[in-house]
N, C-alpha and C positions, 0 to 999 in steps of 0.2 A: 259522636257529638262534634268532634273536631272537623269531620268532613262537612257536617251540616253548617257549622259556623263559616267555614271557608266558602261553601257554596253560596251562602247569603251575601258574603262580601263580594264575590264575583258577580252576582246578580246586580248589586249596587253599582259596581264598576261598569257593567254592561249597559245599564239604564243611563248612567251619566254620559257615557260615550255616545250612545244613541241620541240622547237629547242634544248634546253639544253640537255634533255635526249636522243633525237635523235642523237646528236653529240657524246654523251657518247657511245651509241651502235656502232656508226660509228667508233669511235676511237679504241674500243676493236676489231672490225672486221679487220680494216686495219692494225693494229699492229700485229695481229696474224700471218700474213705472214712472219714477220721478227723476232718476239720474241716468237712465239708459243701461244698456248691457253690452259689455265688451270685455276683451281679455284683460285690459288694464284695470277696469273697475273691479272685475272679479278678483284679480290678483291683489289689489289693495285691500279689499274686504277680507280675503283669505289671510293676508299678512297680518292684519289687525287681529283677526281671530286667533291665529297661531301665537302672536305675542301675548294675548290675554291668557291663553292656555298655559304658556310658558311661565307667565307671572304667577298663575295659580299653583303650578307645580312647585315653583320656587318658594312661594309663601307657605304652602302646605308643608314643605320640608322644614321651614323655620319654625312653624307651629309644633311640628313633631319633636323638635329638639327639647322643648320645654314640657313635653307630655310624658308623664311617668307611669300612668296606669292604663290598662286596656279600655276601661270604661270611659276615661277622660278622652282618649283618642276617638272613640266612637261618637261621643257626644259632640265633640268639636266637628267631626266629619258631618254629622247630621245637621249641625248649626249652619255650616257653610253651604250645604246643599239647600237648606231652607232659604238662605239668603240668595242663592242662585235663582230659585223659583220666584222669589219676591222681585228680584231685579228684572226678570223677564216679564213678569206681570206688569210692572211699571212701564217697561218698554212697549208692551202691547197697547197700553192706554195712550202713550204719548207719541208712538212711532209715526203715524200718518201726519199729524200736525207738525211734528218735527221735520219730517222729510219734506213736506210742503214749504216749511220755513227755510230749510237749507237750499231748496231749489230756487226760491225767490231771492235769497240773499247772496248766492254765489253762482257763477257760471262755470266754475272749475269742478268737473266731475271727480277729480282726484280728492279734493278737499271734502266734497260731499260723501265720497266713499269712505274716507277716514272717519267721518261723523257716524256713518252707519256702523262701521266696525266698533267704534267706541260705545255706541248705544247698546249693542248686543254683547260686546266684549266683557263688560262688567260682570254680567251673569255667568258667562263662560269661565271667567277667571275664578269666581267663587266655586263653580262646579268642579273644576279640575283640582282645586285645593284639597278636596276630600281624598284623592288618590294616595298621596303620601301619608295622610293621617290613618287611613285604613291599613296601609302597609305597616305603619308603626304599630297599629293595634295587633295585627297578626304576629309581629315579632315579639311584642310584650306579652301577649297571651300565652305563647308557648316557649318563653325564654327559660323556663325551668327544665325543659327537655335537654337531653344530652347535646343535641345538635340543632341549633336554630339557624336556618339559612335565610338571612335577611335579603340577600340578592335574589333568591328564588321567589320570595314573596313579592318583591318589587317588580321583577320580570313578569310574574303571573298577573299582577294587577294592571300593569301597563299593556300587556298583551290583550287582556280581556276588554279593557276600555277602548283599545284600538279596534277590536272586532265590533264593539258596539258602534264606534264611529263609522266603520264601513257599512254596517247595517243602516245607520241613520242617513248616510250620504247616498245610498242606493234606493232604499224604500221611499224616502221622502219625495224625490222628483218623479219616481215611476208610479207610485201608488197613492201616497197620502195627498199631495197637492192636487192631482187631477180628480180624485174621488171624494175627498172630504173638504178640500179647500184650504186656503192659506191660514185663516184665523183658527179654524178647528185643528189644523196641524199644530199650530203654536200651543193651543190648549193641551193637546196630547203630549207635547214635549214638557210642558210645565207639570202635567200630571205624572210623567215619568220621573221628574226631579222630586216632586212631592212624595212619590212612592219610595224613592231612594232614601229620602229623609226619614220616612216612617220606618222603613226596614232598619236603617242604621240606628235610629234612636231606640227602637224596640229591642234590637239585639243588645244594646247597652244595658238595658234593665235586667237582662239574664246573665250578664257577665259578673262574676265575683270580683269585686275591686280588691286587688292585691295590696293596695296601700292600706296599712293598718289604721291610719288616721283618716277615717271616712268623713270627718268633719270638713276636710278640705274640698270635698266634692260639692258641686252645685246642684242640689236636688231639683231645683226649678228649671234647670236648663232644658231638660227634655220636653217640658211643657211648652217652652218657647219654640222649640223645633216643630212640635205638632201644630201649634197655632199659626206660626208663620207659613208653613207648608200648605196647610189647608186654606188659609186666608188668600194666599197667592193663587191657588187653583180656582177657588170660588169667585174671587174678584175677576179673574180672566174670563171665566164662563159667563158671568153676569154682564160684564162689559160687552162681550161679543153679542150676547143675546139682545141687550137693550139698544145698542148703537147700530146694529145691522150694517156693519162696515162693508162697503162694496170693494172687493178686491178682484172683481172680474170673474170670468169663467176660466178656471184653471185647466191646463192640459199638461202633459209631461214635459213640454219644452217651452211653454209660455203661458200668457194669460190674455184673454180677449175681453174688451169692454164694449158694450152695446149702448148706443144713444139714439134718441129720436128727435126729429126736427121737421121743418117744412122747407121745401125747395120749389120755388115758383108756384106756390099755392098747393103743392101736393105733399102728401106724407112721405117722409124719407127716413131712412135708418142709416146709422154710421157704425162702423166697427173699427177698433184700433187696438194695437198691442201696447200703446202708450198714449193715453188720451191727453196727457199734459203737453205733448209735443205735436202730435199729428193724428190724422185719421187715415186708416188704410183703404177703406172703401165707403162710398155713399150710394145708397140704392133707393130707387123710387118704385114702390110696389105697383102703382097704377100702370106705369108704362114699361116696367121691367127693364129700366135703363139705369146706368150709373150716373151720378151727378157730381163727378169731379172733373175738373178741367183736363187733367192728364189722362183720365179715362176716356174722355170725349176725343182727345187728340189721337189716342191709340186706336179707337174705333175708326176714325177717319183714315189712319194709316193702313188699317186692315182692309177697309173698303177700296183704298187706292191700289193695293197689291193683289187683292182677290186670292188669298191663299186657300188651299184645300186642307192643309194641316197646320196647326198652330201649337206652340208650346209656350207656357207661361212659367217663368222661373220665379216662384214666389206667388202664393195665393192672393195675398193683399186683400183679404176679405172676399175674394171671388166676385167682386162687382163687375169688372170688365169682362172676364171670361164668361160669366153668366149671361151678360147682355149679348155677347157675340153668339153664344150657344143657343139661347132662346130664339133669337131672330134669324139664325142660320142653322137650322136643324140638320142639314146635310154636311156641315163642316165638322171635322174631327179636331177636338181640342185636348191637349194634355196639360195638366197643371201639376207642377212639382213643388211641394212645400215641405220643409223639414218638420213641420208640426203635423203629425199623423192624425191627430184628433180634430183638426180644423173642420173637416166636413160636418161633423156632428154639431159643432157650434154654429156653423153657417146655416144648416138646415133648420135647426131648432130656434135660433134667436135672430139671425140676420135676414136670410131670404124668407124664413118661415114657410119653406116649401122644399121639396126634394131638389137636389142639384140636377141640372139638365143631364139627360141620358147620354148626350154626345160629349160629355166631359169625362175624361179618364184622370182621376186624381191619384197621384203617387206621393206617398208620404216618405220623403227621402231628402237628403242633401242634394240640391240641384246639380251642382258641379260634379259631385261624386257619382251621381246616377248617370249623367251624360258621358262621363269618362269611362265608366264600366260598360255602358251600352253604346260603344263607339260606332255602331253601324246605323244608329238612328239619324234620320234627317227630317227637317221640317221646312215648310215654305216660309213661315213667319215665327219670330221669337220676340217675346216681351220679357225683359229683365226687370223685375219689380219686387225685389226682396229687400226688406228693411229690418233694422233693429232700432225701433223708435223712429227718428227722422234721419238716420244715417244708413247708408246702403250696407248690404252684406259684402264686405270688402273682398272676400275670396272670389267673388264673381266678376271683379273688375281688374284683376291682374292681367298682365300681357298674355300669360299662358292661358288663362281662362277665356279671354276674349278671342284669342286665336282659335281655340277649340270651338267656340260658339260660331265663329265665322265659317268654319268648315261644316257645321251642323245645320245652319239655317241661311237661306238666301237674304231674307229681309229681317233686320233686327232693330228693335227700339228698346230704350232703357229709360226708366223713370228714376230721377235722382232729386235730391233736395240740396240746394246750395245757393251761393251768391255769384252772380255773373260779374265778377270784378277780378282783375289780375292779381290783387293782393291776397285773395282767399285761397290758401294752399290746398285745402281739402277739395274744393271744387276744381281747381286747376289740375290736380292730380288725376281726377276722373276724366277731365277733358283731354289731358295729354295721353293717357292710356288709350282712350277711344281713337284719337287721331293717329297714334302710332300704329294701331292695328288696321284702321280703315282708310287712312290717308285722306285724299281729296273726296272720298265718298262719305266722310264724316260730316253730319249735320247736327245742328242744335236748335231747339225751340225754347224761347223764354216766354213766360206768361206775360211779363211786362218789361219795360225798358229800365226799371229801377234796379238798384243794387240790393233790394230787399231779399231776405231769405225766401225762396220760392221753389216750386217744382220746376225742374228743367227736363226737357226730353231730348235724348240723344238718338240719332238714327244713323244707319249706314246706307241710307238712300235719301233722295230728295222728298222728304216727308212733308205733309201739309204745314205751311207757314214756317218751314225750316230755313235756316241760313247755313251756308258752308262754315264749318267750324274754323277753317283756316283764314276766313275773311272777317270774322267778328273782332272788334277791338278789345273785347274782354277775355280773349284767350291768350295766355302766356305760353308761347311755343318753347321757351327755355325751361319750362317746368320739368323736374325729374319724373321718371316713370315709376310705376309701382309693379314690382315683380314678386314672385313667391319668396325670394330671398331677402326682400326689403319691404317689410309691412308698413309702407309709407302712409297708407290711409289711416291706420291707427295713430300714427305719429301726428298727422295733420288734424285728426279729430280733436286731439287735446291741445294742440298749438293754436287752433283756429276757433275753438268753441267760444272763446270770450268775445269774438267778433260776431257771433250769431245772435 
């Protein structure tokens, strides 16, 4: 019997840890659509989550001090678990309107990330509160034995909930999000918390209360636990089913959103990893051409250089490489994108046709792949990797650009920025490009305004390009970005208010 009781307690801890870290991964993913994705944003959300878990452990310890019977400890643990499920159910209902409101009210992603952490942190704090209470239960349950090792019980519970956390943090991005989606994953986590509540409360009904004064117990408390847990799960499932919330097509590394429109009287489709900020590609079915300005400029650059082999760093929806491939079937194209599942989304929902046969798609980190395959060379390279509207900064360090210079003769890069000397983020990209390519560095602006816009960088005299050294919006005194100084991330946050 003792082993069975201990096993049930460990299952509860495992489920709580699984749900807790799974919800953390979920919160990072769903918030990325609204506030972006970067090391700093992830770090802030992670910090808020850890603070919430720490508060839960602390408060659970305080509750344990006033707990005198095993049954009472279990009922309290079941109650806080039910509150955790309810908190996450409420978060499920209000999360998207709240994220949209935060995006419209503040341009500071750090503040928004703190809001995301608070939104999900309340439920995580309630969940972690159960661990000290269950530890207290095990200690009280077997205190009549000759030797009760409270430290062993505590270590065992923390170890198992940590294993559950590991399980949640790995299974969620690899299996759950890509195959069942964001909202269904959240429902699964709430179901895990509800199951923990039921196990905890059910176990309490089988434990003989050692307190002789059973009148001090609250016999209705376990019904509250059942009702709250089931209400949280049912509310979540019903809300998801009725509202049909669009969270995009999930993959193991991101999410893609498809939209339809018209372009010059023709049916067009767009794809984006962050529809609140930008679109990655625009495609016209009738002509099999992309309908973005920067895509058109890239195609002109390719025609000008007449390359036999091309590499695209970042799939960007595959609009530009698909146009080149369809209209130049003898040209060899390589597309490197970190999202291995991108081709499935492209074929089923964007192109609605197979990817061109002369495109070789490689699901890998672009810089890492080219570094490992250091004997590869290409005639033309396009750098078009984004996180929302900001570039993948590891592709724009001096070290990375120097490597690309040795890999390809002609290089173009698509960035989003402001052509003004005061905008540090844009100037850092300009400066790095100039440091590597010198007087061969060119820039193309969509218009002459200081508006946020797509800017094209070239290492050759590309169509409509201006020498970077000669434009008045380039600050030559800007510091450079190296692997030892992640200046792009710094300028992302220091300059976002001006975007």
